[in-house]
N, C-alpha and C positions, 0 to 999 in steps of 0.2 A: 267431115273428118279427115274419111279412106280418101275425099277426091284431096283436099290442100295438103297431105302427105305428101299424095305422087304429082301432085303440079312441083312441090319446090325440086324433086334431086329431081324432078328434066331441068328445070331451067334455068339447073346451074350445072346440069351433065353428068358427066361420072365425077369430078371438082366436088361436086354441091356432097354424093353419097356416102365419100370418104372422109367430109370432114364431117358430116352428121354423125358416124362412126368414129371420128380419134373424139371429140367433143365425148361422145359418152361412151368410152373408154374412160378417159379422161377423167371424167364425173366419176364415174364407178371406182379411179383406180386412190385419188383424194378421199372419199368415204368412207372401207377400206384402211386407208392410208392416215385415218385419223383412226378408228380404229384401232385401230395396233398398234396410235401412236397414247392411246388415252389409256388402253390394254396394261402397255409395256410401261407406261411413269410411272401408277402406284403401288409397278413389281416393284423397279428397279428402290 
């Protein structure tokens, strides 16, 4: 697994790393966003 993780960024270069980080951040924002919406929805 570690070898694959290291090879992917090298294959795409710096942009590959940026894309992976952006996807992870967006994924976390979506999860937190849905939790916030579900939490505020019933309260309102």
